[in-house]
C-alpha positions in Angstrom: -5.2 5.6 -3.7 -2.9 5.5 -0.6 0.7 6.3 -1.5 3.6 5.0 0.5 7.2 5.9 1.2 8.9 7.8 -1.6 5.8 7.4 -3.8 3.9 10.6 -3.0 4.6 12.1 -6.4 1.9 10.0 -7.9 -0.4 12.7 -6.6 1.0 15.0 -9.2 -1.0 13.0 -11.8 -4.2 14.3 -10.4 -5.8 16.9 -12.7 -8.0 19.8 -11.6 -6.9 18.9 -8.1 -7.8 20.3 -4.7 -5.1 19.6 -2.0 -6.2 19.4 1.6 -3.6 19.0 4.4 -4.6 16.2 6.8 -4.6 18.5 9.7 -7.5 20.5 8.1 -9.8 17.4 8.0 -11.8 16.7 11.2 -10.7 13.5 13.0 -8.1 12.7 10.3 -4.8 11.4 11.7 -1.6 13.2 10.7 1.5 11.4 9.2 4.6 12.0 11.3 7.1 10.8 8.7 9.3 13.1 6.6 8.8 11.1 3.4 5.0 11.4 3.7 3.6 14.8 2.6 0.3 14.5 4.5 -2.2 15.8 1.9 -5.5 14.5 0.6 -5.7 15.3 -3.1 -9.0 15.2 -4.9 -9.5 15.5 -8.7 -9.3 13.3 -11.8 -6.8 10.8 -13.3 -7.3 9.7 -16.9 -10.8 11.1 -16.7 -11.7 9.1 -13.6 -12.6 10.7 -10.3 -9.8 10.1 -7.7 -9.1 10.7 -4.1 -5.4 10.3 -3.3 -3.7 10.1 0.1 -0.2 11.6 -0.3 1.3 9.8 2.7 -0.2 7.2 5.1 -0.2 6.5 8.8 1.5 3.5 10.4 0.8 1.4 13.5 4.3 2.1 14.8 3.6 5.9 14.8 1.3 5.2 17.8 -2.1 5.3 16.1 -4.6 2.6 16.7 -6.1 0.6 13.9 -9.3 2.6 13.6 -7.4 5.8 13.2 -5.1 4.3 10.6 -8.1 3.1 8.6 -10.4 6.1 9.1 -9.2 7.6 5.8 -10.5 4.5 3.9 -13.9 5.1 5.5 -13.8 8.7 4.3 -12.8 7.7 0.8 -15.6 5.1 0.7 -18.1 7.8 1.9 -16.9 10.1 -0.9 -17.9 7.4 -3.4 -14.7 5.4 -4.0 -15.3 1.8 -5.2 -11.7 0.8 -5.7 -8.7 1.2 -3.5 -5.1 1.2 -4.9 -2.5 0.9 -2.2 1.3 1.2 -2.6 4.2 0.9 -0.2 7.9 0.3 0.1 8.9 -3.3 1.0 11.9 -5.5 1.5 12.2 -8.6 -0.7 12.8 -12.1 0.8 12.4 -13.7 -2.6 15.7 -14.3 -4.3 14.1 -13.5 -7.7 12.6 -10.2 -6.7 15.2 -7.4 -6.6 15.5 -3.9 -5.2 13.9 -1.5 -7.8 11.3 -4.1 -8.9 7.5 -3.8 -8.5 5.6 -6.5 -6.8 1.9 -6.9 -7.4 0.3 -8.2 -4.2 -1.7 -11.3 -4.7 -2.3 -12.0 -1.0 -1.1 -10.9 2.4 -0.3 -12.2 5.9 -1.3 -10.0 8.9 1.4 -10.2 11.6 0.6 -6.8 13.1 -1.0 -8.4 16.1 -4.1 -6.3 15.7 -7.1 -5.8 13.4 -9.1 -2.7 12.6 -12.4 -4.6 12.8 -12.1 -5.6 16.4 -15.0 -4.2 18.5 -18.6 -3.5 17.8 -19.5 -3.9 14.1 -21.4 -1.2 12.3 -23.6 -3.1 9.9 -24.0 0.0 7.7 -20.3 -0.1 7.0 -19.9 -3.8 6.3 -20.5 -7.3 7.6 -19.4 -8.7 10.9 -17.3 -11.4 9.3 -15.9 -10.2 5.9 -14.3 -12.9 3.8 -10.7 -12.1 2.8 -10.7 -14.6 0.0 -9.5 -12.7 -3.1 -8.9 -9.6 -1.0 -6.8 -8.3 -3.9 -9.0 -8.2 -7.0 -8.0 -10.9 -9.5 -9.3 -8.7 -12.3 -7.1 -5.8 -11.3 -4.1 -8.0 -10.9 -4.6 -9.4 -14.4 -5.0 -5.8 -15.8 -1.8 -4.7 -14.0 0.2 -7.5 -15.4 -1.1 -7.0 -18.9 -0.3 -3.2 -18.8 3.1 -3.9 -17.3 3.9 -6.2 -20.2 2.8 -3.6 -22.7 4.8 -0.8 -21.0 7.8 -3.1 -20.5 7.8 -2.6 -16.8 9.2 -5.5 -14.8 6.7 -6.8 -12.2 6.3 -9.8 -10.0 3.3 -11.3 -8.3 3.7 -12.3 -4.6 2.6 -12.4 -1.0 3.1 -9.4 1.3 3.5 -9.8 5.1 2.8 -6.8 7.4 4.7 -6.5 10.7 4.4 -3.8 13.3 7.9 -2.2 13.1 9.4 0.3 13.4 12.6 -1.9 13.7 13.6 -3.9 10.7 13.7 -7.6 11.1 16.5 -10.0 12.3 17.9 -12.5 9.9 16.0 -15.3 11.8 12.8 -13.3 11.4 13.4 -12.9 7.6 13.9 -16.7 7.4 10.7 -17.3 9.4 8.6 -14.9 7.2 10.0 -16.5 4.0 9.2 -20.0 5.2 5.7 -18.7 6.2 5.1 -18.0 2.5 5.8 -14.3 2.2 7.8 -12.8 -0.7 8.1 -9.2 0.7 7.7 -7.6 4.1 6.6 -4.1 5.2 4.8 -2.2 7.9 1.6 -1.0 6.2 -1.2 -1.7 3.7 -2.9 -4.6 5.5 -5.2 -2.6 7.9 -6.4 -0.4 5.0 -7.0 -3.5 2.8 -9.0 -5.2 5.6 -11.3 -2.1 5.9 -11.6 -1.8 2.2 -12.8 -5.4 1.9 -15.1 -4.8 4.8 -16.5 -1.8 2.8 -17.0 -3.9 -0.4 -14.2 -2.1 -2.3 -12.0 -3.7 -4.9 -8.3 -3.6 -4.0 -5.1 -3.5 -6.0 -1.8 -3.6 -4.0 1.6 -2.7 -5.3 4.9 -2.9 -3.4 8.0 -1.0 -4.5 10.9 -3.3 -3.5 13.6 -1.1 -1.9 16.0 -3.7 -0.5 16.9 -7.4 -0.4 16.3 -9.3 2.8 17.5 -12.7 1.9 20.1 -14.0 4.5 22.8 -14.5 1.9 22.8 -10.9 0.8 21.6 -9.2 4.0 23.4 -6.1 5.2 22.7 -3.2 7.5 19.9 -1.2 6.1 20.4 2.4 4.9 17.1 4.2 5.2 18.3 7.0 2.9 19.2 4.5 0.3 15.8 2.8 0.7 14.0 6.1 0.1 16.2 6.8 -2.9 15.3 3.5 -4.5 11.6 4.2 -3.9 12.0 7.6 -5.5 13.9 6.1 -8.5 11.2 3.5 -9.0 8.3 6.0 -8.6 8.2 7.0 -12.4 7.6 3.4 -13.4 4.9 3.0 -10.7 3.3 6.3 -11.8 3.1 5.1 -15.4 1.7 1.7 -14.4 -0.9 3.1 -12.0 -2.0 5.8 -14.4 -2.6 3.3 -17.2 -4.5 0.9 -14.8 -6.8 3.7 -13.8 -7.4 4.7 -17.4 -8.6 1.2 -18.3 -10.7 0.5 -15.2 
């Protein structure tokens, strides 16, 4: 699992855990953000072996794509077959509100880069990985089923990744919405590309922290965004734990 802004407490669900700071792992990038603890937590969740990144790296922090996605390669080498990614995102869909959870059905990469550019290592994956069903339909169906059982409000939608770190202009939000995106953020996509390249199943979840539709748009308050992510975290923890238990 890769845990995003305000969602690092999911790592507390790991039992019999070993916590390794990123700086103690050779070649591992280090998160520079206050809301990202920067630990690799290894143990079990619901009886399943788990490797959890408590905080991620972003393109806007100055890392290149291969550094950002190196942890996915490490998790794959450790035996991981499924990747669960979460992040905080802004909603451009009038029906998806702050505090909701969006299950990612597909994504749009507007980062302007790709972690697979360069010489391909055939032992890691194919030269031209197919991104059709990049987000596992089986895991999406399972997530929706569990959300209904647990009475957790969820939506299914398209996530678009932009480079950041600035938030978007009203014109950009309108452009992204017209392009088919429901939510926007600055992460997830590079890791998902590498996971698909590595033949891993992927489940993506966005914690919606603010509304980005032009009619309700206002100046963003980063502290408020992080608070909403923290307030939503218990629901996301419950949902992810149950998903892992039924995999």
